[in-house]
C-alpha positions in Angstrom: 99.0 190.6 97.8 98.6 187.4 99.9 101.3 184.8 100.4 101.0 182.1 97.8 100.9 178.3 98.3 104.0 176.5 97.1 104.0 174.3 94.0 106.4 171.5 93.0 109.3 172.6 90.9 110.9 171.1 87.8 114.6 170.9 87.6 114.8 173.3 84.7 113.8 173.5 81.0 114.8 170.0 79.9 113.0 168.4 82.8 109.9 170.5 82.2 109.9 169.3 78.5 110.1 165.7 79.7 107.2 166.2 82.1 105.0 167.6 79.4 106.1 165.1 76.8 105.2 162.3 79.1 101.7 163.7 79.7 101.1 163.8 75.9 102.5 160.3 75.4 100.2 159.0 78.1 97.1 159.6 75.9 98.6 158.3 72.7 96.7 155.4 71.2 98.8 153.2 68.9 95.8 152.7 66.7 94.9 156.4 66.3 96.5 159.6 65.1 96.9 162.2 67.8 95.7 165.7 66.7 97.9 168.3 68.3 97.5 172.1 68.0 100.5 174.2 69.0 98.8 177.5 69.7 101.3 180.2 69.3 103.9 177.9 67.7 106.8 180.3 67.3 110.0 178.9 65.7 110.4 175.5 67.3 108.9 172.6 69.2 110.9 171.2 72.1 108.7 168.3 73.2 109.5 164.7 72.4 106.5 162.5 72.0 108.0 159.9 69.7 108.0 159.4 66.0 104.8 159.3 64.0 101.3 158.8 65.3 100.4 162.4 65.4 99.6 165.5 63.3 101.1 168.7 64.5 99.3 171.9 63.5 100.7 175.3 64.3 99.1 178.7 64.4 100.9 182.0 65.2 100.1 185.7 64.9 103.7 186.5 63.8 104.1 185.6 60.1 107.9 185.7 60.2 108.0 183.3 63.1 105.7 180.9 61.3 107.8 181.3 58.1 110.9 180.2 60.1 109.0 177.3 61.6 107.8 176.2 58.1 110.9 176.8 56.0 113.7 176.2 58.5 112.5 174.0 61.4 110.2 172.1 59.1 108.4 170.0 61.8 104.8 171.2 61.3 102.3 169.1 59.3 100.1 172.2 58.9 100.7 175.9 59.7 98.6 179.1 59.6 98.9 182.7 60.5 96.1 183.6 62.8 94.8 185.2 66.0 93.9 182.7 68.8 91.0 184.9 69.8 89.3 184.8 66.4 90.7 181.6 64.7 88.2 179.1 63.3 89.1 175.5 62.9 85.5 174.6 61.9 84.4 171.3 63.3 87.9 170.1 63.8 89.0 169.3 67.4 92.3 168.4 69.0 93.5 165.8 71.4 96.2 168.2 72.7 96.5 171.9 72.7 100.0 173.2 73.7 100.4 176.9 74.5 103.8 178.1 75.6 104.5 181.7 76.7 101.7 183.2 74.7 98.8 184.1 76.9 100.7 186.8 78.8 100.9 188.8 75.5 97.2 188.6 74.6 94.6 191.3 75.5 91.4 189.3 76.0 93.1 186.1 76.9 89.8 184.8 78.4 88.5 184.3 74.8 91.6 182.3 73.9 91.0 179.9 76.9 87.3 179.6 75.8 88.5 178.6 72.3 90.9 176.1 73.8 88.1 174.5 75.7 85.9 174.4 72.6 88.7 173.0 70.4 89.8 170.2 72.8 88.2 166.8 72.4 86.7 165.2 75.5 89.4 163.3 77.2 92.1 165.6 75.7 94.8 167.8 77.2 95.4 171.5 77.4 99.0 172.4 78.4 99.8 176.0 79.2 103.1 177.7 80.1 103.2 181.3 81.4 105.6 183.4 83.4 104.0 183.7 86.9 103.0 187.3 87.2 103.7 187.1 90.9 107.2 185.6 90.7 110.0 188.1 90.9 110.7 187.6 87.2 107.0 188.0 86.2 106.5 191.0 88.4 109.5 192.7 86.8 108.1 191.9 83.3 104.8 193.5 84.2 106.3 196.6 85.8 108.9 197.6 83.2 108.4 199.0 79.6 108.9 196.8 76.6 112.2 198.4 75.5 113.7 197.3 78.8 112.7 193.7 77.9 114.4 194.0 74.5 117.6 195.3 76.1 117.6 192.5 78.6 117.3 189.9 75.9 120.0 191.5 73.8 122.6 192.6 76.4 122.1 190.0 79.2 120.8 186.9 77.3 122.8 187.6 74.2 119.8 187.3 71.8 121.1 189.5 68.9 117.8 189.3 67.0 115.6 190.2 70.1 112.8 192.5 69.1 113.1 191.8 65.4 110.2 190.3 63.3 109.9 186.6 64.1 111.7 187.0 67.5 110.7 187.8 71.0 110.3 189.4 73.4 106.8 190.4 72.6 104.9 193.1 74.6 103.2 191.7 77.7 99.7 192.4 78.9 98.8 189.9 81.7 95.1 189.8 81.7 93.6 188.7 85.1 93.0 185.2 83.9 96.7 184.8 83.1 97.7 183.8 86.6 97.5 180.8 88.9 94.3 182.1 90.4 92.8 182.9 87.0 93.6 179.6 85.4 92.2 177.7 88.4 89.0 179.7 88.3 88.6 179.2 84.6 89.0 175.4 85.0 86.5 175.3 87.8 83.9 177.4 85.9 84.2 175.3 82.7 84.3 171.7 84.1 88.0 171.2 83.3 90.4 169.3 85.6 93.6 171.1 86.6 95.6 167.9 87.0 98.9 169.5 87.9 100.9 172.7 88.3 104.6 173.0 88.2 107.0 175.9 88.8 109.9 176.1 86.4 113.2 177.8 87.1 114.8 179.3 84.0 118.4 180.2 83.2 117.4 181.5 79.7 120.3 179.6 78.3 122.9 181.2 80.5 125.4 178.8 82.1 125.3 178.2 85.8 128.6 179.9 86.3 127.7 182.9 84.2 128.2 186.2 86.0 125.1 187.5 84.2 123.0 184.6 85.6 124.3 185.3 89.1 123.4 188.9 88.8 119.8 188.0 87.7 119.4 185.5 90.5 120.7 188.0 93.1 118.2 190.6 91.8 115.3 188.1 92.1 116.3 187.1 95.6 116.4 190.7 96.6 112.9 191.2 95.3 111.7 188.2 97.3 113.2 189.6 100.5 111.8 193.1 99.8 108.3 191.7 99.1 108.4 189.7 102.4 108.4 186.4 100.4 105.4 187.2 98.2 107.4 187.4 95.0 109.1 184.0 94.5 112.6 183.9 93.3 113.1 180.1 93.0 111.0 179.8 89.8 109.9 182.1 86.9 107.3 180.2 85.1 104.3 177.9 85.6 103.1 174.8 83.7 99.5 173.9 83.9 98.4 170.4 82.9 94.6 170.6 82.2 92.4 167.6 81.3 89.0 167.9 79.7 86.9 165.1 81.1 85.6 162.4 78.7 81.9 162.6 77.9 81.0 159.8 80.3 82.9 161.4 83.1 81.2 164.8 82.4 77.8 163.1 82.4 78.5 161.5 85.7 79.5 164.8 87.2 76.2 166.4 86.1 74.2 163.5 87.6 76.0 163.8 90.8 75.4 167.5 91.0 71.7 167.0 90.3 71.4 164.4 93.1 73.0 166.8 95.5 70.7 169.7 94.5 
């Protein structure tokens, strides 16, 4: 495993939400309705893109999570139970696809990314969040059995419903494409622009003075030392801001490539 290039870090969950919300607001047109797909919508939506001017569609494989989102959170305009690998939205396309902590759970995640590319309008955004499989946190998630994850969420994070229908954690898979290198390669191969990457530290809701958080951070730092710096401890997760070029821009790229051939 090679040493990995550093990426800019957000200041935590709320700052990360602000960064992604700002990206979505940047493409809002006051005269048009923004079509947004939350792919793997879970129970809630933490972004703030202002009131009105958009239609939020959610899809999730977990029917209980979607029920909670529809009946209790009540912020979806449309919602459906479905598998991102086989879902069919017909001719409908989206200005934004938002996918948060889903791909690491999907065998065959390449197919999901291909669908995202197909479902996104030219000029649109694909925003993806995953735990970095080569952070200390992601490495631990990959190397430990699922029952350990459930115990961690229940005993350390205090999530009493962890592992029950509608609640994480879900089993992890981490296909090759679900990594910094995999996402970069997918964008390059499919004419997408990886506009930005951010690392995100995460306290999982634990207070900064919590003995549990200090224990988790000490463990991650120990892994970083033992891995000779290859497993990063200063962040857990990665945010990818991906842009699909507008039709004119894509045509210009093809012309430029033809001239160089």
